[in-house]
RODO-2510 file (C-alpha; in nm, 4 decimals, decimal comma):
residues 147
     n   res          X          Y          Z
     1     m     0,8764     5,8614     4,9521
     2     t     0,8327     6,2651     4,9526
     3     a     0,9590     6,4863     5,2027
     4     f     0,7036     6,6499     5,4246
     5     t     0,6620     6,9616     5,6830
     6     l     0,5365     7,0303     6,0250
     7     r     0,3735     7,3353     6,1156
     8     p     0,0866     7,4578     6,3013
     9     y    -0,2727     7,4383     6,2581
    10     r    -0,4433     7,6992     6,0694
    11     t    -0,8773     7,7414     6,0430
    12     d    -0,8681     7,6913     5,6659
    13     d    -0,6815     7,3068     5,7738
    14     e    -1,0586     7,2189     5,9184
    15     d    -1,1824     7,0360     5,5896
    16     a    -0,9053     6,8231     5,5349
    17     a    -0,8298     6,7429     5,8728
    18     i    -1,1695     6,6300     5,9224
    19     g    -1,1501     6,4395     5,5959
    20     l    -0,8390     6,2685     5,7139
    21     w    -0,9732     6,1866     6,0483
    22     l    -1,2655     6,0209     5,8819
    23     r    -1,1105     5,7994     5,5803
    24     t    -0,8827     5,6507     5,8936
    25     w    -1,1199     5,6060     6,1262
    26     r    -1,2820     5,4164     5,8540
    27     l    -0,9808     5,1697     5,7841
    28     a    -0,9648     5,1203     6,1101
    29     y    -1,3204     5,0235     6,2275
    30     p    -1,5058     4,9748     5,8831
    31     a    -1,8111     4,8561     6,1000
    32     i    -1,9071     5,1784     6,2444
    33     d    -2,0839     5,4568     6,0544
    34     f    -1,8633     5,7475     6,0531
    35     d    -2,0111     5,9493     5,7949
    36     k    -2,3082     5,9510     6,0731
    37     r    -2,0890     6,0690     6,3238
    38     v    -1,9001     6,3845     6,0783
    39     d    -2,1040     6,6228     6,2516
    40     w    -2,0713     6,5633     6,5846
    41     w    -1,6784     6,5024     6,5456
    42     r    -1,6905     6,8540     6,3545
    43     e    -1,8675     7,0367     6,6705
    44     r    -1,5998     6,8736     6,8722
    45     w    -1,3197     6,9494     6,6752
    46     r    -1,3980     7,3299     6,7102
    47     s    -1,5623     7,3249     7,0239
    48     e    -1,3588     7,0846     7,2479
    49     l    -1,0131     7,0412     7,0602
    50     v    -0,9548     7,3450     6,8606
    51     p    -0,9916     7,6060     7,1721
    52     s    -0,7784     7,3790     7,3923
    53     a    -0,5048     7,2343     7,2278
    54     e    -0,2391     7,2745     7,0274
    55     i    -0,2350     7,1238     6,6646
    56     i     0,0244     7,0537     6,5019
    57     v    -0,0024     6,9445     6,1023
    58     a     0,2563     6,7064     5,8562
    59     e     0,1670     6,8386     5,4718
    60     n     0,3371     6,7672     5,1912
    61     s     0,3043     6,9369     4,8278
    62     g     0,0108     6,7356     4,7985
    63     g    -0,1422     6,9008     5,1131
    64     l    -0,2502     6,7717     5,4734
    65     i    -0,1537     6,4521     5,5590
    66     g    -0,1164     6,4022     5,9556
    67     f    -0,1825     6,5979     6,2081
    68     v    -0,1696     6,5652     6,6075
    69     t    -0,3599     6,7023     6,9523
    70     i    -0,1883     6,7835     7,2835
    71     d    -0,3442     6,9808     7,5468
    72     k    -0,1745     7,1925     7,8230
    73     a    -0,1854     6,9346     8,0807
    74     g    -0,0003     6,7202     7,8104
    75     y    -0,2915     6,5339     7,6548
    76     l    -0,2706     6,3702     7,3360
    77     d    -0,6053     6,3384     7,2035
    78     q    -0,5410     6,2655     6,8141
    79     l    -0,2573     6,1142     6,5842
    80     v    -0,4327     6,0738     6,2662
    81     v    -0,1769     5,9867     5,9429
    82     e    -0,3170     5,9123     5,5963
    83     p    -0,2690     5,5766     5,5624
    84     e    -0,0638     5,5887     5,2415
    85     h     0,1784     5,7642     5,4282
    86     w     0,2490     5,5336     5,6977
    87     g     0,5850     5,4037     5,7502
    88     w     0,7329     5,7634     5,6189
    89     g     0,7874     5,8975     5,9444
    90     v     0,4791     6,1048     5,9794
    91     a     0,3730     6,0027     6,2903
    92     e     0,6605     5,9821     6,4809
    93     a     0,7753     6,3123     6,3923
    94     l     0,4259     6,4153     6,4927
    95     v     0,4540     6,2202     6,8416
    96     d     0,8563     6,3831     6,8807
    97     e     0,6831     6,7102     6,8079
    98     v     0,4037     6,6511     7,1144
    99     k     0,6941     6,5208     7,2947
   100     l     0,8741     6,8880     7,2920
   101     r     0,5931     7,0762     7,3751
   102     s     0,5229     6,8628     7,6800
   103     p     0,8511     6,7702     7,7901
   104     r     0,7647     6,6377     8,1175
   105     e     0,4909     6,3579     8,0163
   106     v     0,2200     6,2513     7,7869
   107     t    -0,0702     6,0721     7,8341
   108     l    -0,3453     5,9154     7,5812
   109     k    -0,6317     5,6798     7,5123
   110     v    -0,6065     5,4379     7,2498
   111     n    -0,8393     5,1863     7,1422
   112     a    -0,7765     4,8042     7,3271
   113     d    -0,8012     4,6619     7,0050
   114     n    -0,6089     4,8632     6,7749
   115     y    -0,3225     4,7001     6,7677
   116     r    -0,0896     4,8288     6,5376
   117     a    -0,1365     5,2122     6,7541
   118     i    -0,0614     5,0115     7,0617
   119     k     0,2760     4,8959     6,9179
   120     f     0,3610     5,1986     6,7875
   121     y     0,3343     5,3629     7,0850
   122     r     0,5220     5,0890     7,3266
   123     r     0,7792     5,1406     7,0273
   124     h     0,7999     5,5112     7,1202
   125     g     0,8140     5,5446     7,4965
   126     f     0,4393     5,4969     7,5718
   127     a     0,3501     5,2727     7,8687
   128     v    -0,0150     5,1296     7,9748
   129     t    -0,0888     5,2539     8,3004
   130     g    -0,4436     5,1443     8,3329
   131     e    -0,7908     5,0408     8,1163
   132     e    -1,1133     5,1885     8,1284
   133     t    -1,4597     5,1859     7,8566
   134     n    -1,5478     5,5208     7,6666
   135     s    -1,8080     5,6762     7,6081
   136     s    -1,8913     5,4066     7,3338
   137     g    -1,8796     5,1401     7,5429
   138     r    -1,5235     5,0102     7,4114
   139     p    -1,2405     4,9164     7,5885
   140     v    -0,9586     5,1666     7,5902
   141     l    -0,5964     5,1751     7,7242
   142     n    -0,4452     5,4623     7,9289
   143     m    -0,0920     5,5236     7,8101
   144     l     0,1845     5,7334     7,9474
   145     w     0,5180     5,9033     7,7971
   146     r     0,7920     6,0133     8,0576
   147     p     1,1542     6,1226     7,9832
***
């Protein structure tokens, strides 16, 4: 296990962050062609997330290994960690940073079939508050953390 550090996102992190998003989502949902969604994701990254969310990245000597986004309302839109670094404490450190930045509450949506993520969030104090369907027609759980 190698040490990692957290720092604020910089614009020159864009390609690494988008590449990391692509790799993790391919692994989570291999039946979906995420290569076709990269342009959409890049536009969403630039027009929605970067302007409205604080983005914290995790890096080690090899580069970016994770990131998390949190907006002013306390909504965690993305938590992404390089699969080779799962179990290193990266996701935990990123969630702890989010809780510091939104100390009253953090909300998120997670795909209902993403059991690994649901278990992770529950372990870190998040509770399911509802269920809905996302724009792709997939069921998602709404989750909430409060101290």
